[in-house]
C-alpha positions, 0 to 999 in steps of 0.5 A: 480516503483516497478513491480512484474512480473508474466510471461506473463499477458494474456488481461483479467487480464492486465489493461493498459498494466499492469498486476494486481499485477504491478498495484496493486503495483502502485496504493496502496502507493498513497492513503496510503500517502495521508491517513496519510496526511489527520490525520496528517492535522487534528491534525494540524488543531485541534492543530492551530484553522487554519481552512486552515488545517481542509479544506486540510485534508478534500480533501485529506481523499477523495481523499485518500479513492478514492484511497483506494478503487482503491487500494483494487479492484486492490489488488483483482484483483492480488491475483489470478494472483500470483504464492503462496503458502500456507505460501503467501495465509496465509498473502494474507488472512490477508492483504485483511482483514486488507485493507478492515477494513482500507478501511471501517473505512476511508470511515466511517470516510469521510462519518462522516465528508461530513455530518457534516463537517461544524457543527461538535463540537471540541469534535466530531473532537477530537472523528474523529481524533482518529477514523482516528488514529486507521485507520492509525493503521490498514494501517499501518498493512495492509502496513506490512503485503503486505511487508512481502508477497513481500520481505520476501516471493517474492509474485508476482514473478512467479516461472519461475523467482524465479528459475532463479534468483536464479541461477543468486544469486548463480552464485555471481557477482563482486563489483568494488571499486569506491575508487580503481577500484578494483574489489570483487567477491561475492557469496550470 
């Protein structure tokens, strides 16, 4: 579980004991995986002609969109709950815009399939797949922006915790070689 630290959250910024950045980090991966699997299964259904893959794709899409709604909502709540400067803010705005577009594309695809699922022609299914592939591209870019915030700019880590971490890293540490038992000093 990825924990993003934000000092002592107040009860107004927590749900089930998790602050909003932690909640967003826990919620966002599951719907992303479901949406990618839904598109993949639709490809398999089109290639194989098997309705069982299409049915699983349909329900996976619906669950993925519901989860994506929760991921977007938790991200919007997390936005003001983390220490950040201008660089993170800019990436966060792009991440938010991409997340909303991604949710919109997959919601449109879900609604299309709910209304037309039993009557779709092969051409319509291919068009729906193209929309799903476009949504997947947006999803990947959304995740890339989120990862950039966290892994390149430490979004979600409070200033206080960042200072403590930098001091700890500068102090160095020792690694023990598993084969020889020797220790090696490292300063990064």
